[in-house]
N, C-alpha and C positions, 0 to 999 in steps of 0.2 A: 075655862081655866080656874082651878080651885084657888081660894085665898091663900096667900103665902106671906110669911114674915120676911121673905128674901126676894120679893118681887123686883126690886131694883137689879139684882144680879141676873134674873131671867132677861130683863130688857137689855142689859149690857152684853149678855152672849148672843141675843138676837141681833144686836148691832155688829158683833164680831162676825156673824155669818153674812150680813150684808157686805161687810168689807172684804171678806173671803171671796164672795161671788164678784164684788166689783173687780178684784185683781185677777181672778181667773179670765173675766172678759177682756181686761186690759192687756193681760200678758200673752194672750192667745196670738195676737199679731207678732209681738217680740220674739217669742219662741219660734215662730214660723218664718221670721225675717231671712234666715239664710236660704230657705227654700224659695220664698217669694222673690228675693232680689235676684236669685239665679233664673227663675222662671221668666220674670219681666225684665231682666238685664238692667237693674237699678244700681247706680253709684251710691256711695256712702252719703254723699250730699243729698241725692234724692231721697234715700231712706230717711235721712234726717228731717227732710221737709214733711214727710208722712207722720213721723213721731211728733214733730213740734205742732202739727195741725191739731193733734189731740190736746197737747199742752195749752195752746192759746185758748181754746174754748173752755177747757178745764179750769184755767186760771180765772177767766172771766165769771164762770158759774160759782166759783168759791165766794165771790163777792156778790153777785146777783142772787145766788142761791141762799147765801147767808141772810141777806135782807128778806127774801121770800119766806124763809123758814121763820123768821122773827115775826112775819106778818101772818102767815097761814097755818103755822104750827108744824111740829116735827112729824106727826103721824101721817097727814096727808102729803106733805112735802116729799118725805123719803119714799112714799109709795109711789108717787107719780115718777120720781126720779128713776126708780128701779125698773119701772115699766118702760121708760124711754130707753135706757141704756141696754136692756135686754133685747128689744126690738132691733135697735141699731147694731148690736153685736151679731145677732143672726144674720142680718143683711149683709154685713161685710163679706160674708162667703160668696157673695155674687159679683163682688169688685173684680174689673179686669184691666185696670190701668192705674198709673200713678195718681191721676186726678181723682179716680173713684175711691182708691184707698184713703187718700188724704181727706176726702169729703166725708166718709164714714167714720173716720177716726175724730174728725171735728165734731160730728153729731154725738159721738160717743162721750166726748169729754163734756158736752152739755148736760148729759144725765148724770155722769159720775162725779162732777165737781160738787154735787149737793151732799154727798155721803159724809164727808168729814165735818163740815159745818153743822149738819144734822145730829151727827152722833156726839159731837162736843157739847151741843146745846142740851141733848138729853142727859149727858153726864152731869153737867152743871145744874140741871133740875132735879135729878134723882139721886145725887150722891152727896155725903158730907165731906168736907175738905180732906180728912185723913184717909179716905177711901178712894179719892178722886184720880190720884196717879195710878193706882192698880187698875181702876176702871178704864181709863184712857188706855193703859197697856193692853188690856183685854181686847177692846174694839180695834185698836190700831194694829194689834198682832195679826189680825186677819188678813192684812196686807202681805204679810210674810207667808202665812199658811196658803193663801190664794195663789201667790207666786210660785210656791213650791209645788203645789198640785198641778198648776199649769205647765210647770217645767217637766214634769213626768208624764201627765196625762195627754197633753196636747200633741206631742211627738208621736205617741202611741196611736192616737186617733189619726194623725195625718198619715202615718205609715200604713194603717190598717184599712182606712176608709177614704183617705184624701184630705188634703188640708183645708178644703172648703167645709166639710162636715165639722171641723173643730169649732168653727165660728157658730154654726147652728146649734151644736150640743151645749156650748157655754151660754148662749142665749136663753135656753130654757130654764135654767137655774133660778133666775130672778123671780120668775112666775110661782115657783114653789115656795120661795122665801116669803112671798106676799101673805099667803094665808097664815103663816105664823106671826108676822109682824102686825097684822090688823087684829089678831087676837090678843097678843101680849101687851102691846103699847097703846097708853091713853096718856094725856096730860095729868101731871101730878096732882092737880086740884080736883080731877073728876075721874080718877081711875077706879073702876068698880070693885077691884079686889085688893086695894090697898089697905091694910090693917092700920088701926089707930097706933099700935106700937111701932110699926115701921115709920109711919107719918112722923111721929115724935122723935125718933132717931134722926131722921134725915134733916128735919127742921132745926134741931138742936145742933147739928154739926155744920149748917151752912154759915160760911164766913163772909157771903156776899149778898147784896140786896137782891130781892127778885125783881125789883122795878127800879130803873133809874130816876133821877129827880127831874128829868126833861121830858117833854112831850114833842111829838112832830119831828120834823126834819132837824131841829136843833139838837134832838138827842143823838142823831148820828154825826152830824157836823162837829159836835163837842168832842167826839172820839179823835178827830184828826188833830187836835190841840194837846193830846196827852202823850207825855213821853213813853208811857206803857204801850200804847198802840204801836208806836214807831219802833220801840225795842222788840216787841213780838214780830212786827212785820220785817225788820232787818234780820233778826235771828233766823227766821224761817227762810227768807230769801236767799241767805247765805249757806243753809244746810240742805235744803230740798234738792237742789241741783245734783247733789251726791247721789241721792237715792234715784233720781231719774237716770243718771249716768249708768249705775250699776243694774238697775232694773231693765232699762230699754236697751243697752248696748252689750250686756254680758253675753247673750247667745251669739251675737254677731262676732264679738271679740273673741270667744272661744273657737268660732268657726275660722276667722281670719288669722289670728295670731297664734293659735294653739292647734289648729288643724282638726277640731273636734267635728265628728259627724253628727247628724240629728239624733242618733242613738246615745251618743256620748254626752251630748247636751242634756238629753233627758236623764242620764245616770248621774251627772254632776252639778248641773245649773241650779239645783234646789239648795246647794249648800249655804249660799249667802242668805237665803231667805229664812232658814232655820236659825242662822246667827242672828238676823234681825228680830225674829221672834223672841229669842232669848234676851236680846238687847231691850225690846219693849218692856218685858218683865223686870229686867234688871234696873231700869230706870224707875219704874213705877214702885217696886218694892224698897228701893234704896231711899227714895225720897220719903215714902211712907214711914220707913224705919227711922229716919232723922227726925220726922215730925213727931212720932210717939216719944222720942227721947227728949222732946221739949224744944226742938229748933223751930224758929218761925217758919211759916210755910214757904214764903218766897225765897228765903235763905237757903232752905233745904233743896228746892228746885235748882237754884243757881250752882250749888256745890255739885249736884249731879252733872250739870252741863259742863262745868270745869273739867271734871275728871272724865267725862265721856268723850270730850273732843280729842283726847290724846290717841286712843287706838285708831282713830280714822287716818292718822298719818302712815299707817301700815300699807296704805294704797300705793305708796311710792316704792318700796321695794317688791310690792306685788307685780309691778309693771316691769320690773328689771330681772327678776329671777327667770332662769331658763327652765325650771321645773314647773309644768302646769298645775301640778297638784299643790305644790308649795304656793303658787300664785292664788290659787282658789282658797287656799286656807288663810292666807294674809287678807284678801278680799273680804272673807267671812268675818275676820277679826275687825277689819274697818267698818264693815256694815253693823256689827254688833255694837260699836261705839256710837255710830250715827243714830241707830234706833233708840238707844237709851237716852241720847240728846233730844231726838224728835218727840218722844213721849212727854218730855217736860215742856217742849215747844208747843204742843197741842194742849197741855194742861194750863198754861199760863192765862189764857183768856177767862177761864172759869175761876181762876184763883184771883183775878184783879178787877173784874167787871160785873155789873149787875146782870142777872140772868136774861133780861130782855134784850140785852145787846151783845150776848156772848156770840151768838151766830153771826152778827154783823162783823164783830172784831175777828173772829176766825175766818170769815169770808175775805176780809180785807187782807189779812196776812196770806191767805191762800192765793189771792190774786197777785200779790207781789212774789211769792215763792214760785207760782206757776210761770209767770213771765220770765223770771230769772232762770227757771229750769228750761224753758222753750229756747231762750237764748243760748243756753249752754249746750243744749242738744244740737242746735244748728252749728255752733262753733266746732263741736266734736266731729260732725260729718266732714267739715271742711278740713280739720286738722288731720284726720285720718286719711283723707284723699291725697293730702299734700305732704304730711310728714308721717306720723305714727300715732298710736294710742297714748303714748307716754306723757305728752303735755296735758291730756285730759286727766289721766291719773293723778298728776302733780297738782292740779288746780282742786280736784275733788278732795285731796288730802289736806290741803290747807285752808280752804274757805271756812271750815268750822271754827279755827282759831279766830278769825274775824267775827264770826256770829257769836262766839262766846263774849268777846269783848263788847260787843253791841248790848247784849242783855245785861252784863254787869254794870255798864254805864247808865243804861236808860230805864231799867225796870226798877220801880220803887213802890213800896207798899202804899196804898191809897185808901181813901175813905171807903171805897166800894168793897175792899177785902177786909177791912176791919183789923188789918195787922199793923202793929207799931213796933 
């Protein structure tokens, strides 16, 4: 790889690709859920148990993976994670029962749970504050791109070759990514292709310390006593269930409530993912614009959250309209708002904490968000079996309001951020 003055952008676009592949692997099951539930005669409650098996292990690995990444480093940590989830994704094609699907989804979550803590840690290391929101938007937008690709490609593979082949083909992608990752990414302090000019630009723009003032276990225990930690955790725990709901349940909802075939799902289920992609960049660019205009970093991020929580309310009329295409448009609008909010939620740790604990803070918030998402997924299954999808749409539309209140009350500029 040649020396470049824009090495940090090569790194973040490589992280974008890992996130894209992550979501292709994850969404393969969700897109195929209408086919699999019919073939194996699964209820919505049983489907929810399979989906939540992924979420429980995924939540745990946000925390454990965050700690591991702070110890072993992002380069090796993400490489191992991608190898794990790629193998697991391919093996899912051999599942033949409820318990086997749940087991493979649980194993998939173990690998995939390390992607976001690792990417957030890399952004904290490689980007100045004014570029951080856009950098997070870039790698996080891979979730939308991956989801959209899966929505279109997986049904086509299933119809052409059979649904089991979709799992095998999606699993191959991670091994292709490994060659690029190991070539592009090294730690900031020993990257062989980092120029002095780019090093100076990054170091001058850092508003957080590289190392915290504590060592050993006390370094991490201290995080639990900080309101910023709890603000980030509550904020994400009250917003991530929205994404899980739309990501995991949309194909099944379109089949159940709107009568969509697998071909129709392929034709339209990508719409919310494109909306989310736009939302990622809306949040990133909006916060960057406010910061360049002189607004303090944390205040700019909070303002984006306040504005972004409002479109999510569109999920309520989406569930009530009789027109399926209007419903998809309103869902897209809601997801756009969520994604803008989420970009800020993923940026807060690198704004407020020293870089050597960013992975841990991100992992802790991911644990809370994952457990909340798993609980919400189980609740959706029971609600749909007993009532309808509307209560789930209503909850998904109103939770971001509570999340925004949480970050407004609990997040404060600290010594780590340097903001006053």
